[in-house]
C-alpha positions in Angstrom: 100.3 92.4 40.9 98.6 94.8 43.2 95.6 92.6 43.5 97.7 89.6 44.5 99.6 91.7 47.1 96.3 93.0 48.5 94.9 89.5 48.8 98.0 88.2 50.5 97.9 91.1 52.9 94.3 90.4 53.7 95.2 86.7 54.2 98.0 87.5 56.7 96.1 90.1 58.6 92.9 88.2 58.7 94.5 84.9 59.9 96.6 86.7 62.5 93.6 88.5 64.0 91.4 85.4 64.0 94.1 83.4 65.6 94.9 86.0 68.2 91.2 86.5 69.0 90.5 82.8 69.4 93.5 82.3 71.7 92.3 85.1 73.9 88.7 83.8 73.7 89.9 80.6 75.3 90.6 82.7 78.5 89.0 86.1 78.4 89.7 86.6 82.1 93.4 86.4 81.4 93.0 89.4 79.1 90.8 91.1 81.7 93.5 90.9 84.3 96.1 92.1 81.8 93.8 95.1 81.1 93.8 95.9 84.8 97.6 96.0 84.7 97.5 98.5 81.9 94.8 100.6 83.7 97.0 100.8 86.8 100.1 101.7 84.7 98.1 104.4 82.8 96.7 105.8 86.1 93.1 104.7 85.1 92.2 102.3 87.9 88.6 103.4 87.9 88.2 101.4 84.7 89.0 98.1 86.4 85.3 97.2 87.0 84.8 97.4 83.2 87.7 95.1 82.4 85.6 91.9 82.0 83.1 93.5 79.6 85.9 95.3 77.7 87.8 92.0 77.3 84.8 90.2 75.8 84.1 93.2 73.5 87.7 93.5 72.4 88.0 89.8 71.6 84.7 90.0 69.6 86.0 93.0 67.6 89.4 91.4 66.9 88.0 88.1 65.7 85.1 89.6 63.7 87.3 92.1 62.0 89.8 89.4 61.1 87.0 87.3 59.5 85.5 90.3 57.8 88.7 91.5 56.2 89.6 88.0 55.1 86.2 87.5 53.5 86.0 91.0 52.1 82.9 92.0 54.0 82.3 95.7 54.5 86.0 96.3 53.7 85.9 100.1 54.2 84.4 99.8 57.6 86.5 96.9 58.9 89.8 98.3 57.4 89.1 101.4 59.5 88.3 99.4 62.6 91.5 97.4 62.1 93.6 100.6 61.7 92.2 102.1 64.9 92.7 98.8 66.7 96.3 98.3 65.7 97.3 101.9 66.2 96.0 101.8 69.8 97.7 98.5 70.6 101.0 99.6 69.0 101.0 102.5 71.4 100.1 100.2 74.4 102.8 97.6 73.5 105.3 100.3 72.9 104.5 101.9 76.3 104.8 98.5 78.0 108.2 97.8 76.4 109.7 101.3 77.1 108.4 101.6 80.7 108.6 98.0 81.7 105.4 98.5 83.8 103.5 95.7 82.2 105.2 92.4 81.5 103.9 90.6 78.3 100.9 92.3 76.8 98.9 89.1 76.5 98.3 89.6 72.8 98.3 85.8 72.3 97.1 85.0 75.8 99.0 82.8 78.2 99.4 80.0 75.7 101.9 81.9 73.6 103.9 84.4 75.8 106.1 86.7 73.9 108.3 89.5 75.1 107.3 93.2 75.1 109.9 94.0 72.5 108.7 91.2 70.1 105.1 92.2 70.7 105.8 95.8 69.8 107.6 95.0 66.6 104.9 92.5 65.7 102.4 95.3 66.0 104.5 97.7 64.0 104.6 95.1 61.2 100.8 94.7 61.4 100.4 98.4 61.4 102.3 98.7 58.1 100.1 95.9 56.5 96.9 97.4 57.8 97.8 100.9 56.5 98.3 99.3 53.1 94.8 97.7 53.4 93.3 100.9 54.5 94.7 102.8 51.6 93.4 100.2 49.1 90.2 99.4 51.0 88.1 100.3 48.0 89.7 97.6 46.0 88.9 94.8 48.4 86.3 92.5 46.9 84.2 89.9 48.8 85.4 86.3 48.3 81.8 85.0 48.4 79.4 87.9 48.3 76.2 86.1 49.3 77.7 84.5 52.4 80.5 87.0 53.5 78.2 88.9 55.8 76.4 85.9 57.4 79.8 84.1 57.9 81.3 87.2 59.5 78.5 87.7 62.0 78.3 83.9 62.7 82.0 84.0 63.6 81.4 87.0 65.8 78.5 85.3 67.7 80.5 82.1 67.9 83.4 83.8 69.7 80.9 85.4 72.1 79.4 81.9 72.8 82.9 80.5 73.3 83.7 83.2 75.9 80.4 82.6 77.7 81.2 78.9 77.9 84.7 79.2 79.2 83.7 81.8 81.8 81.5 79.2 83.3 83.4 76.0 82.6 87.1 77.0 82.7 89.4 77.5 79.6 89.2 74.6 77.1 93.0 74.7 76.9 94.7 75.6 80.2 98.1 77.1 79.5 98.7 78.3 83.1 101.2 76.8 85.5 98.3 75.4 87.5 96.9 73.3 84.7 96.0 69.7 85.3 99.1 67.5 85.3 101.4 70.3 86.6 103.3 69.8 89.8 103.2 73.0 91.9 106.4 72.0 93.8 108.3 71.7 90.6 106.8 74.8 89.0 108.0 76.8 92.1 111.6 75.9 91.1 113.6 77.6 88.3 113.2 75.9 84.9 115.8 73.2 84.1 118.8 74.6 82.4 117.9 78.2 83.3 120.6 80.7 84.2 120.3 82.8 87.4 121.0 86.5 87.5 124.7 87.3 87.8 125.8 90.0 90.2 129.1 91.6 91.0 130.0 93.1 94.4 132.0 96.2 94.5 133.7 97.7 97.6 134.2 101.4 97.7 137.1 102.7 99.6 138.3 106.3 100.2 141.8 107.7 100.5 142.7 111.4 100.7 139.2 112.4 99.7 139.1 110.2 96.7 136.8 107.2 96.3 137.8 104.1 94.3 136.0 100.9 93.5 137.5 97.5 94.2 136.4 93.9 93.8 136.4 91.3 96.6 139.6 90.0 95.1 141.7 93.2 94.9 140.5 95.5 97.7 143.4 97.1 99.7 143.0 95.1 102.8 146.7 95.5 103.7 146.8 99.3 103.1 145.4 100.9 106.2 145.4 104.3 104.5 142.3 103.3 102.6 139.0 103.6 104.5 136.0 101.4 103.7 132.9 103.5 102.6 130.2 101.1 101.4 129.5 97.9 99.5 127.4 97.9 96.3 125.9 95.1 94.3 125.1 95.5 90.6 123.5 93.2 88.1 126.0 92.1 85.5 123.9 89.7 83.4 120.2 89.1 83.5 119.3 85.5 83.8 116.1 83.5 83.1 115.8 81.5 86.3 112.3 82.7 87.1 109.9 80.0 88.5 106.6 79.8 86.7 104.9 79.8 90.1 105.8 82.5 92.6 104.3 83.8 95.8 102.4 80.5 96.4 102.0 80.6 100.2 99.1 79.1 102.1 98.4 80.2 105.7 95.7 79.2 108.1 93.4 81.7 109.7 95.9 82.0 112.6 98.6 83.1 110.2 100.7 79.9 110.2 102.3 78.8 107.0 101.0 75.4 105.9 102.2 75.4 102.3 104.5 72.5 102.5 102.1 70.5 104.6 99.5 70.8 101.9 101.8 70.2 98.9 103.5 67.2 100.5 100.3 65.6 101.9 100.4 61.9 100.9 96.6 61.8 100.9 94.4 63.4 98.2 93.8 67.1 98.9 90.7 68.8 97.4 90.9 72.6 97.4 87.7 74.6 97.2 88.8 78.0 95.9 86.6 81.0 96.6 88.8 84.0 95.8 86.4 86.8 96.6 83.4 85.5 98.5 81.2 88.5 97.8 81.5 87.8 94.0 81.1 84.0 94.2 78.6 82.4 91.9 75.8 80.2 93.1 74.7 76.7 92.1 77.4 74.5 93.8 76.0 74.2 97.2 74.5 70.7 96.8 77.6 69.2 95.3 79.7 70.7 98.1 77.4 69.3 100.8 77.7 65.9 99.3 81.5 66.2 99.0 81.7 67.2 102.7 79.8 64.1 103.7 82.0 62.0 101.4 85.3 63.1 102.9 84.2 62.4 106.5 84.3 58.7 105.7 87.3 58.6 103.3 90.9 59.4 103.4 90.6 62.7 101.6 91.5 66.2 102.9 89.0 68.9 102.0 90.3 72.5 102.4 89.1 75.9 101.3 91.3 78.6 99.7 90.4 82.3 99.7 92.1 85.7 99.7 89.5 87.2 102.0 89.6 87.3 105.8 85.8 87.5 105.9 85.5 83.9 104.9 83.9 82.6 108.2 80.6 84.4 107.5 80.6 83.0 103.9 81.3 79.5 105.1 78.6 79.7 107.8 76.0 81.0 105.3 76.8 78.1 102.9 77.2 75.4 105.7 80.8 74.8 104.8 82.4 72.9 107.7 86.0 72.5 106.4 88.9 74.7 107.2 89.9 77.6 105.0 93.4 78.8 104.1 94.5 82.2 103.0 96.4 82.8 99.8 97.4 85.8 97.6 94.5 87.1 95.4 96.7 87.1 92.3 97.8 83.5 92.9 94.2 82.4 93.2 93.2 84.3 90.1 95.8 82.3 88.2 94.8 79.0 89.8 91.1 79.3 89.3 89.4 81.1 86.4 86.0 80.6 87.9 84.8 81.6 91.3 84.4 79.1 93.0 86.6 76.4 91.6 87.6 72.9 92.8 91.1 71.5 92.4 92.3 68.0 93.3 96.0 67.8 94.4 98.1 64.7 94.9 101.4 65.4 96.5 101.5 68.8 94.8 100.4 67.5 91.4 97.1 68.9 90.0 95.1 65.8 89.1 91.7 67.5 88.5 90.2 71.0 88.1 86.5 71.8 87.9 84.4 74.9 87.6 81.7 75.5 90.1 79.3 74.4 87.3 81.1 71.1 86.9 81.9 69.8 90.4 81.8 66.0 90.1 79.3 64.0 92.1 80.8 61.7 94.8 80.4 58.6 92.6 82.6 60.1 89.9 85.0 61.5 92.4 85.3 58.2 94.2 86.2 56.5 90.9 88.8 59.1 90.1 90.4 58.9 93.6 90.3 55.1 93.7 92.4 55.1 90.5 95.2 56.9 92.2 95.0 55.8 95.9 93.0 53.1 97.8 90.7 54.8 100.1 90.1 53.9 103.8 87.6 55.4 106.2 88.3 57.6 109.2 90.8 60.4 108.5 90.0 63.9 109.7 90.3 66.8 107.3 93.7 68.5 106.7 95.5 71.3 108.4 93.6 73.7 110.6 
């Protein structure tokens, strides 16, 4: 009976850790950004530069440990690793839930968002299971002794390779609100059927040194002996009418808001996103030179997006002759998981997204654009 219970516990823990690791491996930068939120909340901002490396390492440990405990490889070692892992993350998720300083821990990435409370209790349940595994770690036998070790390390190397790929070529599965097919205009609205926050307004009046609260329906407007003191608004019921996209504002270098102009443009709009120019990767210059030449002769608007006011020097150094717009750094991190990144918009809908490594040549781009809108020569490039 104990052997069956031990095996079932290994199965549950192993599968959950493998699944959680693979979901995060699809978008390691998402975990990196979440780590930075925790570092700030814990007053450890000096660790922010290490967040990318720590994200890759954590995903490797999580996935490899899940495979190892499932296969029964080095059970004593990996049961200890899992216990330390889950104890630390139970503390973090509990801290996030109690303080409210970090919204959603990112345990299953952006593809499966769960509340802080649910995450904490999930970790508590896993902690109980892993303590059981740790206590009985000597009784864990390999499922396939000759191959348990090689399979474990093959899984670990594979998850490293997966992360290296998506860091250069964008997540394989994009679960963010700026995924291909999403309409930014719609995503900026509250979800259909959502309920807004409900507030109540209270009017505080004073009479003979005594304050009393009234509503807007029963305040003593006819009794002049009451004197108005102040008005207070309190939250009665928390709603869920929170748009998936917030703070999406585009401004030109003169500070003028051109958000609606870009989103409602009837012509295709191609956005070249360089969030932080100083950290931009290389290897895209030829494709962008060809793209610049292409849009001169076709009805396509080419714009740059950045969070940096130092973009003119970057643009000059790379011979970029199209206008740049300024957007919030967090918005651009969510839009583009590589730096640079190319996004094709059509009246607010994201029709294409490419890493700097995968910017399409003009022949492919022309084919894609022609499928959505007949092109004609001679239209200048977008808002300045």
